[in-house]
N, C-alpha and C positions, 0 to 999 in steps of 0.2 A: 463487533470490531477486529482489526488486526492486527497483529504485536511484531512493530518494527525497533530498529536499534538506532539511536544517536549516536552520532560520531564519538560523543563522551561515553560509550559503552550504556548509557542511561535505557530500560527500556521505554516504549511509548507504544500508547493505542491509536490507530485512527480507524475512522469510518471509510470503511472503500470505498462507498458509495458518494464520497466525496471528493477521490482521487480525480482531478480534472488530466493531467500528465504526469509524465514522468521524464527525465534528462539526466543521462550519465556525464558527467563533467569532472574530474573522475569521479567524483562521490556521485551519489543517487539522491536528485531533488526530486520531491514531490510537490507538486503542486496541487492546492486544493481549489474547490469551485468559490470560496472565499477571499482566493487569492493568496492566503497563506502558504508560504515558502516551508518545508520540512527537510532538512538535509540527514540522510540514513546510510548506516553501513552496509544496508541489505543490497543485493544484487536485484536487478530487475528481474531478473527471472524469480528470485526468492519471492518479490513481494506480489508478481501475478501468481505465483502459486498459491501464495494464503491467499489472494482474492480468489481464486478460484475455489479453495477449500473452504472460505467461507460462505461464501455462494449456494454452493454443494451441501453446507451444513443446515442452512435455513431454508433451503428448499426452492432458493432461485431457478436455480440451474435446472430443473426438469422444464419450468415454463420457458426455458429458452430453446431447446431443443428440438 
């Protein structure tokens, strides 16, 4: 799971494998495979970095090289 911050400042954890897309307008909206949308205050770069770090931590990164 990766930690993101909702607009109200509360922490929220998302399974990064469920993120289908991200759209910034101006806040970042994560669309999950279920169709649920989560609006967060994190930047796209922060979310991508968190996903990359998560995948490295669980060992998936090595399988993709």
